[in-house]
C-alpha positions as CSV (number, residue, x, y, z in Angstrom):
1,M,-6.1,10.5,14.6
2,P,-9.1,10.1,12.4
3,V,-8.6,10.3,8.6
4,S,-11.2,11.3,6.1
5,W,-12.5,8.6,3.7
6,S,-11.3,10.6,0.7
7,E,-7.8,10.8,2.0
8,A,-7.6,7.1,2.8
9,E,-9.0,6.4,-0.7
10,K,-6.3,8.5,-2.3
11,I,-3.6,6.7,-0.5
12,H,-5.1,3.3,-1.4
13,W,-4.9,4.3,-5.1
14,I,-1.3,5.5,-4.8
15,L,-0.2,2.3,-3.1
16,G,-2.1,0.0,-5.5
17,S,-3.4,-3.5,-5.1
18,A,0.0,-5.3,-4.8
19,Q,1.4,-3.0,-2.1
20,M,-1.9,-3.0,-0.2
21,E,-1.8,-6.8,-0.2
22,K,1.9,-7.0,0.6
23,R,1.9,-4.5,3.5
24,G,-1.4,-5.9,4.8
25,N,-0.1,-9.4,5.1
26,D,3.6,-8.9,5.9
27,N,4.1,-8.2,9.6
28,S,7.6,-6.9,9.0
29,F,6.0,-3.6,7.9
30,P,5.4,-1.8,11.2
31,T,2.3,0.2,12.1
32,T,4.1,2.1,14.9
33,R,7.1,4.4,14.4
34,V,10.4,2.7,14.9
35,N,13.5,4.7,16.0
36,R,16.6,2.6,15.9
37,P,19.2,4.6,14.0
38,A,22.1,3.4,16.2
39,L,21.7,-0.1,14.8
40,Q,22.9,-1.5,11.5
41,Y,20.3,-3.3,9.4
42,Q,21.2,-7.0,8.9
43,R,19.8,-8.5,5.8
44,P,18.4,-12.0,6.4
45,Q,20.8,-14.7,5.1
46,D,18.4,-16.0,2.4
47,E,18.3,-12.5,0.9
48,Q,22.1,-12.2,1.1
49,Q,22.4,-15.4,-0.9
50,Q,20.1,-14.1,-3.6
51,G,22.5,-11.3,-4.5
52,V,23.1,-8.5,-2.1
53,N,23.6,-5.8,-4.7
54,D,20.5,-6.7,-6.8
55,P,18.6,-3.4,-7.1
56,R,15.4,-5.3,-8.1
57,L,15.3,-7.0,-4.6
58,E,12.2,-5.7,-2.9
59,W,12.5,-3.7,0.3
60,S,11.4,-5.5,3.4
61,G,9.4,-3.9,6.1
62,D,12.4,-4.0,8.4
63,E,14.6,-2.4,5.8
64,E,12.0,0.3,5.3
65,A,11.8,1.0,9.1
66,F,15.5,1.3,9.4
67,L,15.7,3.6,6.3
68,F,13.1,6.0,7.7
69,A,14.7,5.9,11.2
70,Y,18.1,6.7,9.8
71,H,16.7,9.5,7.7
72,R,14.8,11.0,10.6
73,A,18.1,10.9,12.6
74,G,19.6,13.2,9.9
75,L,22.0,10.8,8.3
76,A,23.2,11.5,4.7
77,W,22.2,9.0,2.0
78,N,25.8,7.8,1.7
79,D,26.0,7.1,5.4
80,I,22.6,5.3,5.4
81,A,23.7,3.1,2.5
82,K,26.8,2.1,4.5
83,L,24.5,0.9,7.2
84,M,22.3,-1.1,4.8
85,P,24.3,-3.8,3.1
86,G,23.3,-4.2,-0.6
87,R,21.6,-0.7,-0.9
88,T,23.3,2.2,-2.6
89,A,22.8,5.8,-1.6
90,H,20.8,6.3,-4.8
91,A,18.6,3.3,-4.0
92,C,17.9,4.6,-0.5
93,E,17.1,8.1,-1.6
94,S,14.9,6.9,-4.5
95,Y,13.0,4.5,-2.3
96,H,12.5,7.1,0.4
97,R,11.2,9.7,-2.2
98,E,8.9,7.1,-3.7
99,Q,7.4,6.1,-0.4
100,T,6.9,9.7,0.8
101,A,5.2,10.9,-2.3
102,T,1.9,10.8,-0.4
103,G,3.1,13.6,1.9
104,P,3.9,14.1,5.5
105,A,0.3,13.5,6.7
106,W,0.8,9.8,5.8
107,P,3.9,8.3,7.4
108,Q,4.9,4.8,6.4
109,E,3.5,3.3,9.6
110,R,0.1,4.9,8.9
111,K,0.1,3.5,5.3
112,N,1.0,0.1,6.7
113,E,-1.9,0.3,9.2
114,L,-4.3,1.2,6.3
115,C,-3.1,-1.8,4.4
116,K,-3.6,-4.2,7.3
117,L,-7.1,-2.9,7.9
118,Y,-8.0,-3.1,4.3
119,V,-6.8,-6.8,4.1
120,R,-8.7,-7.6,7.2
121,L,-12.0,-5.8,6.2
122,K,-12.1,-6.1,2.4
123,S,-14.4,-9.1,2.3
124,S,-17.1,-7.3,4.4
125,M,-16.4,-4.0,2.6
126,W,-17.1,-5.5,-0.9
127,A,-19.8,-8.0,0.2
128,N,-22.7,-5.5,-0.1
129,I,-21.7,-4.3,-3.5
130,G,-21.2,-7.9,-4.6
131,Q,-24.6,-8.9,-3.4
132,M,-26.2,-6.0,-5.3
133,L,-24.4,-7.0,-8.5
134,T,-25.0,-10.7,-7.8
135,M,-21.2,-11.3,-8.1
136,P,-18.6,-12.7,-5.6
137,W,-17.0,-9.9,-3.6
138,E,-13.6,-10.9,-5.0
139,A,-14.7,-10.2,-8.5
140,V,-16.1,-6.8,-7.5
141,E,-12.8,-5.9,-5.8
142,Q,-10.8,-7.1,-8.8
143,M,-12.9,-4.9,-11.1
144,H,-12.4,-1.9,-8.8
145,W,-8.6,-2.3,-9.1
146,H,-8.9,-2.9,-12.8
147,L,-10.9,0.3,-13.3
148,G,-8.5,2.4,-11.2
149,A,-9.2,5.8,-9.7
150,E,-10.1,7.4,-13.0
151,G,-12.5,4.6,-14.0
152,M,-14.2,4.5,-10.6
153,A,-14.6,8.3,-10.7
154,E,-16.3,8.4,-14.1
155,E,-20.0,9.1,-14.3
156,P,-21.8,6.0,-15.5
157,A,-23.5,6.1,-18.9
158,P,-27.3,6.2,-18.6
159,Q,-27.5,2.6,-20.1
160,A,-25.3,1.3,-17.3
161,V,-27.5,2.9,-14.6
162,L,-30.6,1.3,-16.2
163,A,-28.8,-2.1,-16.4
164,L,-28.1,-1.9,-12.6
165,A,-31.6,-0.8,-11.6
166,P,-33.8,-3.5,-10.2
167,P,-36.6,-4.7,-12.5
168,E,-39.9,-2.9,-12.3
169,P,-42.7,-5.0,-10.7
170,A,-45.2,-6.3,-13.3
171,L,-48.5,-4.5,-13.4
172,G,-51.3,-6.9,-13.2
């Protein structure tokens, strides 16, 4: 299903640079819907040793997929937490609410797909702008994230437009 550019841009600002990079490079974040509510999520052993009840422990793509599958199946947050070792009902509900803040038009799998495409295509996306500014594309992308949605949406000052304009040819 095609998505408008402005809608994809909105989601990219909501996710932010770190999440775009993480979801784009971590294959445990699925790009197709996963329905497996009959299974219990098994946290990898290395995560278990770090402290199962550590609320700061980031959610993996597999955990997220299980969480959304359990919720779609109609399980209550307390029941979901019992199936996800190390996660409380509050943690499950909070994470789900945070991840669905972009609305039903953007399921997690779609966001993950956007991130993977962004990571794969970002060098070519930013190359033209970098060439026009005579800067490496990485620096241009970094400035874009630094400015944020508000900074990118601002009208440039007239001096900035003049500074970016190509030099006039000398008359002679």
